[in-house]
PDB file of N, CA, C and O in Angstrom, chain B, residues numbered from 101:
ATOM      1  N   MET B 101       0.781  -1.184  -0.054  1.00  0.00           N
ATOM      2  CA  MET B 101       0.005   0.051   0.054  1.00  0.00           C
ATOM      3  C   MET B 101       0.873   1.271  -0.025  1.00  0.00           C
ATOM      4  O   MET B 101       1.869   1.384   0.689  1.00  0.00           O
ATOM      5  N   GLU B 102       0.534   2.112  -0.817  1.00  0.00           N
ATOM      6  CA  GLU B 102       1.386   3.418  -1.016  1.00  0.00           C
ATOM      7  C   GLU B 102       0.779   4.443   0.052  1.00  0.00           C
ATOM      8  O   GLU B 102      -0.428   4.603   0.238  1.00  0.00           O
ATOM      9  N   THR B 103       1.837   5.132   0.743  1.00  0.00           N
ATOM     10  CA  THR B 103       1.380   6.126   1.654  1.00  0.00           C
ATOM     11  C   THR B 103       1.759   7.521   1.090  1.00  0.00           C
ATOM     12  O   THR B 103       2.770   7.639   0.397  1.00  0.00           O
ATOM     13  N   THR B 104       0.996   8.532   1.365  1.00  0.00           N
ATOM     14  CA  THR B 104       1.231   9.803   0.938  1.00  0.00           C
ATOM     15  C   THR B 104       1.596  10.766   2.176  1.00  0.00           C
ATOM     16  O   THR B 104       0.876  10.910   3.165  1.00  0.00           O
ATOM     17  N   ASN B 105       2.746  11.356   1.974  1.00  0.00           N
ATOM     18  CA  ASN B 105       3.200  12.366   3.061  1.00  0.00           C
ATOM     19  C   ASN B 105       2.664  13.672   2.642  1.00  0.00           C
ATOM     20  O   ASN B 105       2.814  14.077   1.490  1.00  0.00           O
ATOM     21  N   VAL B 106       2.040  14.345   3.555  1.00  0.00           N
ATOM     22  CA  VAL B 106       1.526  15.711   3.344  1.00  0.00           C
ATOM     23  C   VAL B 106       2.618  16.659   4.021  1.00  0.00           C
ATOM     24  O   VAL B 106       3.018  16.521   5.177  1.00  0.00           O
ATOM     25  N   HIS B 107       3.005  17.568   3.195  1.00  0.00           N
ATOM     26  CA  HIS B 107       4.085  18.552   3.567  1.00  0.00           C
ATOM     27  C   HIS B 107       3.400  19.464   4.470  1.00  0.00           C
ATOM     28  O   HIS B 107       2.314  19.948   4.152  1.00  0.00           O
ATOM     29  N   PRO B 108       4.053  19.766   5.741  1.00  0.00           N
ATOM     30  CA  PRO B 108       3.415  20.613   6.735  1.00  0.00           C
ATOM     31  C   PRO B 108       3.022  22.065   6.144  1.00  0.00           C
ATOM     32  O   PRO B 108       2.055  22.668   6.609  1.00  0.00           O
ATOM     33  N   ALA B 109       3.756  22.568   5.172  1.00  0.00           N
ATOM     34  CA  ALA B 109       3.477  23.892   4.605  1.00  0.00           C
ATOM     35  C   ALA B 109       2.110  23.861   4.013  1.00  0.00           C
ATOM     36  O   ALA B 109       1.409  24.873   4.034  1.00  0.00           O
ATOM     37  N   THR B 110       1.685  22.699   3.467  1.00  0.00           N
ATOM     38  CA  THR B 110       0.485  22.580   2.700  1.00  0.00           C
ATOM     39  C   THR B 110      -0.676  22.704   3.841  1.00  0.00           C
ATOM     40  O   THR B 110      -1.670  23.407   3.656  1.00  0.00           O
ATOM     41  N   LEU B 111      -0.480  22.023   4.934  1.00  0.00           N
ATOM     42  CA  LEU B 111      -1.581  22.116   6.003  1.00  0.00           C
ATOM     43  C   LEU B 111      -1.580  23.455   6.562  1.00  0.00           C
ATOM     44  O   LEU B 111      -2.652  23.950   6.912  1.00  0.00           O
ATOM     45  N   ASN B 112      -0.488  24.095   6.682  1.00  0.00           N
ATOM     46  CA  ASN B 112      -0.460  25.505   7.301  1.00  0.00           C
ATOM     47  C   ASN B 112      -1.135  26.469   6.377  1.00  0.00           C
ATOM     48  O   ASN B 112      -1.526  27.548   6.823  1.00  0.00           O
ATOM     49  N   ALA B 113      -1.296  26.155   5.139  1.00  0.00           N
ATOM     50  CA  ALA B 113      -1.853  27.117   4.151  1.00  0.00           C
ATOM     51  C   ALA B 113      -3.348  27.007   4.089  1.00  0.00           C
ATOM     52  O   ALA B 113      -3.937  27.423   3.091  1.00  0.00           O
ATOM     53  N   VAL B 114      -4.013  26.459   5.119  1.00  0.00           N
ATOM     54  CA  VAL B 114      -5.414  26.289   5.226  1.00  0.00           C
ATOM     55  C   VAL B 114      -5.881  26.963   6.565  1.00  0.00           C
ATOM     56  O   VAL B 114      -5.254  26.839   7.617  1.00  0.00           O
ATOM     57  N   VAL B 115      -7.015  27.675   6.435  1.00  0.00           N
ATOM     58  CA  VAL B 115      -7.567  28.292   7.666  1.00  0.00           C
ATOM     59  C   VAL B 115      -9.068  27.973   7.821  1.00  0.00           C
ATOM     60  O   VAL B 115      -9.781  27.819   6.829  1.00  0.00           O
ATOM     61  N   SER B 116      -9.521  27.880   9.042  1.00  0.00           N
ATOM     62  CA  SER B 116     -10.879  27.626   9.259  1.00  0.00           C
ATOM     63  C   SER B 116     -11.750  28.742   9.062  1.00  0.00           C
ATOM     64  O   SER B 116     -11.224  29.850   8.954  1.00  0.00           O
ATOM     65  N   ILE B 117     -13.084  28.629   8.992  1.00  0.00           N
ATOM     66  CA  ILE B 117     -13.955  29.815   8.824  1.00  0.00           C
ATOM     67  C   ILE B 117     -13.851  30.796  10.037  1.00  0.00           C
ATOM     68  O   ILE B 117     -13.898  32.022   9.926  1.00  0.00           O
ATOM     69  N   SER B 118     -13.707  30.120  11.188  1.00  0.00           N
ATOM     70  CA  SER B 118     -13.571  30.935  12.369  1.00  0.00           C
ATOM     71  C   SER B 118     -12.290  31.879  12.369  1.00  0.00           C
ATOM     72  O   SER B 118     -12.301  33.054  12.735  1.00  0.00           O
ATOM     73  N   GLU B 119     -11.234  31.207  11.922  1.00  0.00           N
ATOM     74  CA  GLU B 119      -9.894  31.905  11.822  1.00  0.00           C
ATOM     75  C   GLU B 119     -10.020  33.037  10.721  1.00  0.00           C
ATOM     76  O   GLU B 119      -9.568  34.156  10.963  1.00  0.00           O
ATOM     77  N   LEU B 120     -10.617  32.759   9.542  1.00  0.00           N
ATOM     78  CA  LEU B 120     -10.817  33.631   8.535  1.00  0.00           C
ATOM     79  C   LEU B 120     -11.664  34.777   8.940  1.00  0.00           C
ATOM     80  O   LEU B 120     -11.322  35.905   8.585  1.00  0.00           O
ATOM     81  N   ALA B 121     -12.705  34.608   9.625  1.00  0.00           N
ATOM     82  CA  ALA B 121     -13.653  35.539  10.161  1.00  0.00           C
ATOM     83  C   ALA B 121     -12.870  36.584  11.080  1.00  0.00           C
ATOM     84  O   ALA B 121     -12.987  37.806  10.989  1.00  0.00           O
ATOM     85  N   ALA B 122     -12.102  35.942  11.927  1.00  0.00           N
ATOM     86  CA  ALA B 122     -11.300  36.727  12.893  1.00  0.00           C
ATOM     87  C   ALA B 122     -10.336  37.694  12.274  1.00  0.00           C
ATOM     88  O   ALA B 122     -10.209  38.865  12.631  1.00  0.00           O
ATOM     89  N   ASP B 123      -9.625  37.063  11.255  1.00  0.00           N
ATOM     90  CA  ASP B 123      -8.586  37.823  10.555  1.00  0.00           C
ATOM     91  C   ASP B 123      -9.136  38.906   9.743  1.00  0.00           C
ATOM     92  O   ASP B 123      -8.499  39.949   9.600  1.00  0.00           O
ATOM     93  N   LEU B 124     -10.339  38.715   9.173  1.00  0.00           N
ATOM     94  CA  LEU B 124     -11.043  39.757   8.443  1.00  0.00           C
ATOM     95  C   LEU B 124     -11.808  40.792   9.298  1.00  0.00           C
ATOM     96  O   LEU B 124     -12.173  41.870   8.828  1.00  0.00           O
ATOM     97  N   GLY B 125     -12.020  40.439  10.498  1.00  0.00           N
ATOM     98  CA  GLY B 125     -12.835  41.278  11.365  1.00  0.00           C
ATOM     99  C   GLY B 125     -14.331  41.263  11.089  1.00  0.00           C
ATOM    100  O   GLY B 125     -15.043  42.229  11.364  1.00  0.00           O
ATOM    101  N   VAL B 126     -14.793  40.135  10.535  1.00  0.00           N
ATOM    102  CA  VAL B 126     -16.231  40.003  10.234  1.00  0.00           C
ATOM    103  C   VAL B 126     -16.745  38.766  11.022  1.00  0.00           C
ATOM    104  O   VAL B 126     -15.970  37.979  11.564  1.00  0.00           O
ATOM    105  N   SER B 127     -18.052  38.645  11.054  1.00  0.00           N
ATOM    106  CA  SER B 127     -18.642  37.404  11.721  1.00  0.00           C
ATOM    107  C   SER B 127     -18.550  36.176  10.813  1.00  0.00           C
ATOM    108  O   SER B 127     -18.455  36.314   9.594  1.00  0.00           O
ATOM    109  N   VAL B 128     -18.579  34.969  11.403  1.00  0.00           N
ATOM    110  CA  VAL B 128     -18.609  33.847  10.688  1.00  0.00           C
ATOM    111  C   VAL B 128     -19.874  33.782   9.784  1.00  0.00           C
ATOM    112  O   VAL B 128     -19.842  33.260   8.669  1.00  0.00           O
ATOM    113  N   GLN B 129     -20.970  34.329  10.314  1.00  0.00           N
ATOM    114  CA  GLN B 129     -22.217  34.352   9.598  1.00  0.00           C
ATOM    115  C   GLN B 129     -22.070  35.128   8.255  1.00  0.00           C
ATOM    116  O   GLN B 129     -22.679  34.767   7.248  1.00  0.00           O
ATOM    117  N   THR B 130     -21.259  36.184   8.276  1.00  0.00           N
ATOM    118  CA  THR B 130     -21.050  37.087   7.256  1.00  0.00           C
ATOM    119  C   THR B 130     -20.394  36.300   6.057  1.00  0.00           C
ATOM    120  O   THR B 130     -20.718  36.472   4.882  1.00  0.00           O
ATOM    121  N   LEU B 131     -19.454  35.437   6.486  1.00  0.00           N
ATOM    122  CA  LEU B 131     -18.772  34.614   5.463  1.00  0.00           C
ATOM    123  C   LEU B 131     -19.723  33.533   4.881  1.00  0.00           C
ATOM    124  O   LEU B 131     -19.701  33.232   3.687  1.00  0.00           O
ATOM    125  N   TYR B 132     -20.563  32.963   5.789  1.00  0.00           N
ATOM    126  CA  TYR B 132     -21.555  32.031   5.209  1.00  0.00           C
ATOM    127  C   TYR B 132     -22.455  32.643   4.253  1.00  0.00           C
ATOM    128  O   TYR B 132     -22.772  32.081   3.205  1.00  0.00           O
ATOM    129  N   ASP B 133     -22.924  33.936   4.646  1.00  0.00           N
ATOM    130  CA  ASP B 133     -23.854  34.729   3.730  1.00  0.00           C
ATOM    131  C   ASP B 133     -23.231  35.030   2.460  1.00  0.00           C
ATOM    132  O   ASP B 133     -23.881  34.894   1.424  1.00  0.00           O
ATOM    133  N   LEU B 134     -21.917  35.464   2.442  1.00  0.00           N
ATOM    134  CA  LEU B 134     -21.178  35.779   1.248  1.00  0.00           C
ATOM    135  C   LEU B 134     -21.173  34.501   0.341  1.00  0.00           C
ATOM    136  O   LEU B 134     -21.419  34.559  -0.864  1.00  0.00           O
ATOM    137  N   ARG B 135     -20.897  33.424   0.961  1.00  0.00           N
ATOM    138  CA  ARG B 135     -20.679  32.156   0.163  1.00  0.00           C
ATOM    139  C   ARG B 135     -22.060  31.769  -0.485  1.00  0.00           C
ATOM    140  O   ARG B 135     -22.160  31.369  -1.645  1.00  0.00           O
ATOM    141  N   SER B 136     -23.067  31.923   0.343  1.00  0.00           N
ATOM    142  CA  SER B 136     -24.442  31.483  -0.144  1.00  0.00           C
ATOM    143  C   SER B 136     -24.848  32.362  -1.313  1.00  0.00           C
ATOM    144  O   SER B 136     -25.583  31.888  -2.180  1.00  0.00           O
ATOM    145  N   GLN B 137     -24.422  33.595  -1.390  1.00  0.00           N
ATOM    146  CA  GLN B 137     -24.728  34.537  -2.405  1.00  0.00           C
ATOM    147  C   GLN B 137     -23.732  34.354  -3.586  1.00  0.00           C
ATOM    148  O   GLN B 137     -23.849  35.049  -4.596  1.00  0.00           O
ATOM    149  N   GLY B 138     -22.769  33.436  -3.465  1.00  0.00           N
ATOM    150  CA  GLY B 138     -21.820  33.314  -4.543  1.00  0.00           C
ATOM    151  C   GLY B 138     -20.665  34.333  -4.589  1.00  0.00           C
ATOM    152  O   GLY B 138     -19.914  34.392  -5.563  1.00  0.00           O
ATOM    153  N   ARG B 139     -20.538  35.140  -3.507  1.00  0.00           N
ATOM    154  CA  ARG B 139     -19.591  36.203  -3.437  1.00  0.00           C
ATOM    155  C   ARG B 139     -18.421  35.978  -2.431  1.00  0.00           C
ATOM    156  O   ARG B 139     -17.600  36.859  -2.179  1.00  0.00           O
ATOM    157  N   GLY B 140     -18.406  34.745  -1.881  1.00  0.00           N
ATOM    158  CA  GLY B 140     -17.423  34.543  -0.878  1.00  0.00           C
ATOM    159  C   GLY B 140     -16.262  33.677  -1.477  1.00  0.00           C
ATOM    160  O   GLY B 140     -16.290  33.334  -2.659  1.00  0.00           O
ATOM    161  N   PRO B 141     -15.232  33.330  -0.623  1.00  0.00           N
ATOM    162  CA  PRO B 141     -14.088  32.621  -1.214  1.00  0.00           C
ATOM    163  C   PRO B 141     -14.507  31.130  -1.365  1.00  0.00           C
ATOM    164  O   PRO B 141     -15.447  30.648  -0.734  1.00  0.00           O
ATOM    165  N   ARG B 142     -13.771  30.466  -2.211  1.00  0.00           N
ATOM    166  CA  ARG B 142     -14.036  28.978  -2.275  1.00  0.00           C
ATOM    167  C   ARG B 142     -13.560  28.181  -1.123  1.00  0.00           C
ATOM    168  O   ARG B 142     -12.447  28.448  -0.671  1.00  0.00           O
ATOM    169  N   GLY B 143     -14.165  27.369  -0.667  1.00  0.00           N
ATOM    170  CA  GLY B 143     -13.727  26.598   0.521  1.00  0.00           C
ATOM    171  C   GLY B 143     -14.148  25.069   0.366  1.00  0.00           C
ATOM    172  O   GLY B 143     -14.651  24.626  -0.667  1.00  0.00           O
ATOM    173  N   PHE B 144     -13.903  24.355   1.441  1.00  0.00           N
ATOM    174  CA  PHE B 144     -14.269  22.899   1.503  1.00  0.00           C
ATOM    175  C   PHE B 144     -14.429  22.527   3.047  1.00  0.00           C
ATOM    176  O   PHE B 144     -13.924  23.158   3.976  1.00  0.00           O
ATOM    177  N   ARG B 145     -15.192  21.432   3.143  1.00  0.00           N
ATOM    178  CA  ARG B 145     -15.517  20.956   4.505  1.00  0.00           C
ATOM    179  C   ARG B 145     -14.498  19.986   4.961  1.00  0.00           C
ATOM    180  O   ARG B 145     -14.098  19.122   4.181  1.00  0.00           O
ATOM    181  N   VAL B 146     -14.037  20.072   6.213  1.00  0.00           N
ATOM    182  CA  VAL B 146     -13.368  19.050   6.985  1.00  0.00           C
ATOM    183  C   VAL B 146     -14.169  18.834   8.213  1.00  0.00           C
ATOM    184  O   VAL B 146     -14.216  19.675   9.112  1.00  0.00           O
ATOM    185  N   GLY B 147     -14.811  17.678   8.248  1.00  0.00           N
ATOM    186  CA  GLY B 147     -15.769  17.531   9.368  1.00  0.00           C
ATOM    187  C   GLY B 147     -16.955  18.474   9.201  1.00  0.00           C
ATOM    188  O   GLY B 147     -17.576  18.524   8.139  1.00  0.00           O
ATOM    189  N   ARG B 148     -17.257  19.203  10.236  1.00  0.00           N
ATOM    190  CA  ARG B 148     -18.356  20.135  10.285  1.00  0.00           C
ATOM    191  C   ARG B 148     -18.000  21.444   9.862  1.00  0.00           C
ATOM    192  O   ARG B 148     -18.888  22.229   9.528  1.00  0.00           O
ATOM    193  N   GLU B 149     -16.612  21.819   9.834  1.00  0.00           N
ATOM    194  CA  GLU B 149     -16.216  23.302   9.604  1.00  0.00           C
ATOM    195  C   GLU B 149     -15.677  23.467   8.291  1.00  0.00           C
ATOM    196  O   GLU B 149     -14.990  22.595   7.759  1.00  0.00           O
ATOM    197  N   LEU B 150     -15.967  24.572   7.742  1.00  0.00           N
ATOM    198  CA  LEU B 150     -15.435  24.978   6.451  1.00  0.00           C
ATOM    199  C   LEU B 150     -13.935  25.417   6.606  1.00  0.00           C
ATOM    200  O   LEU B 150     -13.528  26.083   7.558  1.00  0.00           O
ATOM    201  N   ARG B 151     -13.200  24.995   5.623  1.00  0.00           N
ATOM    202  CA  ARG B 151     -11.770  25.429   5.570  1.00  0.00           C
ATOM    203  C   ARG B 151     -11.488  26.192   4.214  1.00  0.00           C
ATOM    204  O   ARG B 151     -12.191  26.039   3.216  1.00  0.00           O
ATOM    205  N   PHE B 152     -10.496  26.949   4.270  1.00  0.00           N
ATOM    206  CA  PHE B 152     -10.159  27.731   3.090  1.00  0.00           C
ATOM    207  C   PHE B 152      -8.647  27.674   2.875  1.00  0.00           C
ATOM    208  O   PHE B 152      -7.846  27.836   3.795  1.00  0.00           O
ATOM    209  N   ARG B 153      -8.313  27.444   1.648  1.00  0.00           N
ATOM    210  CA  ARG B 153      -6.841  27.575   1.325  1.00  0.00           C
ATOM    211  C   ARG B 153      -6.501  29.022   1.280  1.00  0.00           C
ATOM    212  O   ARG B 153      -7.269  29.817   0.739  1.00  0.00           O
ATOM    213  N   VAL B 154      -5.332  29.414   1.851  1.00  0.00           N
ATOM    214  CA  VAL B 154      -4.912  30.793   1.916  1.00  0.00           C
ATOM    215  C   VAL B 154      -4.765  31.324   0.538  1.00  0.00           C
ATOM    216  O   VAL B 154      -5.009  32.515   0.346  1.00  0.00           O
ATOM    217  N   THR B 155      -4.386  30.554  -0.449  1.00  0.00           N
ATOM    218  CA  THR B 155      -4.255  31.064  -1.880  1.00  0.00           C
ATOM    219  C   THR B 155      -5.624  31.456  -2.376  1.00  0.00           C
ATOM    220  O   THR B 155      -5.770  32.451  -3.086  1.00  0.00           O
ATOM    221  N   GLU B 156      -6.625  30.688  -2.013  1.00  0.00           N
ATOM    222  CA  GLU B 156      -7.993  31.015  -2.508  1.00  0.00           C
ATOM    223  C   GLU B 156      -8.431  32.295  -1.874  1.00  0.00           C
ATOM    224  O   GLU B 156      -9.009  33.130  -2.571  1.00  0.00           O
ATOM    225  N   VAL B 157      -8.201  32.518  -0.598  1.00  0.00           N
ATOM    226  CA  VAL B 157      -8.581  33.704   0.140  1.00  0.00           C
ATOM    227  C   VAL B 157      -7.919  34.897  -0.486  1.00  0.00           C
ATOM    228  O   VAL B 157      -8.563  35.912  -0.755  1.00  0.00           O
ATOM    229  N   GLU B 158      -6.551  34.768  -0.734  1.00  0.00           N
ATOM    230  CA  GLU B 158      -5.854  35.873  -1.348  1.00  0.00           C
ATOM    231  C   GLU B 158      -6.382  36.211  -2.626  1.00  0.00           C
ATOM    232  O   GLU B 158      -6.461  37.405  -2.916  1.00  0.00           O
ATOM    233  N   ALA B 159      -6.770  35.312  -3.462  1.00  0.00           N
ATOM    234  CA  ALA B 159      -7.313  35.516  -4.802  1.00  0.00           C
ATOM    235  C   ALA B 159      -8.624  36.205  -4.676  1.00  0.00           C
ATOM    236  O   ALA B 159      -8.876  37.166  -5.404  1.00  0.00           O
ATOM    237  N   TRP B 160      -9.483  35.765  -3.785  1.00  0.00           N
ATOM    238  CA  TRP B 160     -10.826  36.426  -3.487  1.00  0.00           C
ATOM    239  C   TRP B 160     -10.591  37.807  -3.126  1.00  0.00           C
ATOM    240  O   TRP B 160     -11.209  38.698  -3.710  1.00  0.00           O
ATOM    241  N   LEU B 161      -9.677  38.086  -2.133  1.00  0.00           N
ATOM    242  CA  LEU B 161      -9.480  39.405  -1.687  1.00  0.00           C
ATOM    243  C   LEU B 161      -8.895  40.341  -2.846  1.00  0.00           C
ATOM    244  O   LEU B 161      -9.225  41.524  -2.931  1.00  0.00           O
ATOM    245  N   ALA B 162      -8.083  39.783  -3.652  1.00  0.00           N
ATOM    246  CA  ALA B 162      -7.564  40.574  -4.826  1.00  0.00           C
ATOM    247  C   ALA B 162      -8.628  40.945  -5.769  1.00  0.00           C
ATOM    248  O   ALA B 162      -8.592  42.031  -6.347  1.00  0.00           O
ATOM    249  N   GLY B 163      -9.664  40.014  -5.969  1.00  0.00           N
ATOM    250  CA  GLY B 163     -10.832  40.213  -6.778  1.00  0.00           C
ATOM    251  C   GLY B 163     -11.610  41.297  -6.298  1.00  0.00           C
ATOM    252  O   GLY B 163     -12.031  42.145  -7.085  1.00  0.00           O
ATOM    253  N   LEU B 164     -11.883  41.362  -4.849  1.00  0.00           N
ATOM    254  CA  LEU B 164     -12.607  42.458  -4.280  1.00  0.00           C
ATOM    255  C   LEU B 164     -12.039  43.722  -4.353  1.00  0.00           C
ATOM    256  O   LEU B 164     -12.752  44.715  -4.495  1.00  0.00           O
ATOM    257  N   GLU B 165     -10.638  43.801  -4.259  1.00  0.00           N
ATOM    258  CA  GLU B 165      -9.901  45.018  -4.390  1.00  0.00           C
ATOM    259  C   GLU B 165      -9.987  45.570  -5.840  1.00  0.00           C
ATOM    260  O   GLU B 165     -10.127  46.776  -6.047  1.00  0.00           O
ATOM    261  N   GLU B 166      -9.901  44.673  -6.814  1.00  0.00           N
ATOM    262  CA  GLU B 166     -10.052  45.079  -8.197  1.00  0.00           C
ATOM    263  C   GLU B 166     -11.392  45.650  -8.496  1.00  0.00           C
ATOM    264  O   GLU B 166     -11.492  46.719  -9.099  1.00  0.00           O
ATOM    265  N   ALA B 167     -12.485  44.933  -8.068  1.00  0.00           N
ATOM    266  CA  ALA B 167     -13.792  45.469  -8.279  1.00  0.00           C
ATOM    267  C   ALA B 167     -13.939  46.783  -7.615  1.00  0.00           C
ATOM    268  O   ALA B 167     -14.538  47.675  -8.214  1.00  0.00           O
ATOM    269  N   ASP B 168     -13.443  46.992  -6.414  1.00  0.00           N
ATOM    270  CA  ASP B 168     -13.528  48.243  -5.696  1.00  0.00           C
ATOM    271  C   ASP B 168     -12.937  49.422  -6.514  1.00  0.00           C
ATOM    272  O   ASP B 168     -13.479  50.517  -6.670  1.00  0.00           O
ATOM    273  N   GLU B 169     -11.728  49.022  -7.015  1.00  0.00           N
ATOM    274  CA  GLU B 169     -10.899  50.004  -7.793  1.00  0.00           C
ATOM    275  C   GLU B 169     -11.673  50.460  -8.996  1.00  0.00           C
ATOM    276  O   GLU B 169     -11.670  51.653  -9.300  1.00  0.00           O
ATOM    277  N   ARG B 170     -12.352  49.545  -9.711  1.00  0.00           N
ATOM    278  CA  ARG B 170     -13.216  49.823 -10.843  1.00  0.00           C
ATOM    279  C   ARG B 170     -14.337  50.797 -10.498  1.00  0.00           C
ATOM    280  O   ARG B 170     -14.676  51.705 -11.257  1.00  0.00           O
ATOM    281  N   ARG B 171     -14.915  50.549  -9.263  1.00  0.00           N
ATOM    282  CA  ARG B 171     -16.083  51.430  -8.845  1.00  0.00           C
ATOM    283  C   ARG B 171     -15.693  52.692  -8.382  1.00  0.00           C
ATOM    284  O   ARG B 171     -16.395  53.691  -8.536  1.00  0.00           O
ATOM    285  N   HIS B 172     -14.479  52.692  -7.754  1.00  0.00           N
ATOM    286  CA  HIS B 172     -13.919  53.941  -7.083  1.00  0.00           C
ATOM    287  C   HIS B 172     -12.476  54.156  -7.432  1.00  0.00           C
ATOM    288  O   HIS B 172     -11.587  53.993  -6.597  1.00  0.00           O
ATOM    289  N   PRO B 173     -12.233  54.547  -8.757  1.00  0.00           N
ATOM    290  CA  PRO B 173     -10.926  54.755  -9.186  1.00  0.00           C
ATOM    291  C   PRO B 173     -10.191  55.823  -8.349  1.00  0.00           C
ATOM    292  O   PRO B 173     -10.850  56.742  -7.862  1.00  0.00           O
ATOM    293  N   ARG B 174      -8.897  55.752  -8.163  1.00  0.00           N
ATOM    294  CA  ARG B 174      -8.081  56.726  -7.571  1.00  0.00           C
ATOM    295  C   ARG B 174      -7.917  57.944  -8.378  1.00  0.00           C
ATOM    296  O   ARG B 174      -7.661  57.812  -9.575  1.00  0.00           O
ATOM    297  N   ARG B 175      -8.037  59.121  -7.858  1.00  0.00           N
ATOM    298  CA  ARG B 175      -7.781  60.296  -8.686  1.00  0.00           C
ATOM    299  C   ARG B 175      -6.352  60.383  -9.038  1.00  0.00           C
ATOM    300  O   ARG B 175      -5.426  60.144  -8.264  1.00  0.00           O
ATOM    301  N   GLY B 176      -6.238  60.786 -10.406  1.00  0.00           N
ATOM    302  CA  GLY B 176      -4.859  60.913 -10.863  1.00  0.00           C
ATOM    303  C   GLY B 176      -4.235  59.622 -11.332  1.00  0.00           C
ATOM    304  O   GLY B 176      -3.106  59.609 -11.824  1.00  0.00           O
ATOM    305  N   ALA B 177      -5.026  58.449 -11.169  1.00  0.00           N
ATOM    306  CA  ALA B 177      -4.427  57.153 -11.583  1.00  0.00           C
ATOM    307  C   ALA B 177      -4.569  57.098 -13.083  1.00  0.00           C
ATOM    308  O   ALA B 177      -5.452  57.724 -13.670  1.00  0.00           O
ATOM    309  N   PRO B 178      -3.631  56.294 -13.727  1.00  0.00           N
ATOM    310  CA  PRO B 178      -3.695  56.196 -15.202  1.00  0.00           C
ATOM    311  C   PRO B 178      -4.929  55.449 -15.630  1.00  0.00           C
ATOM    312  O   PRO B 178      -5.156  55.266 -16.826  1.00  0.00           O
TER     313      PRO B 178
END
């Protein structure tokens, strides 16, 4: 039987919904609401709690920043 070793850095690159909510300063419910509206980060379940890859969260945040920049361009920006 073949075994797979998971690199610790891979596991460290995952946060729970509770951790993400605390990091962003929002409630867990806010993240659930955003996801149910199709506007939240991609995640996956481990047991009963949602988890998120840090790379997915970073991409989601970058998308929010880009959308905000389009709605509210900086003055004098090219």
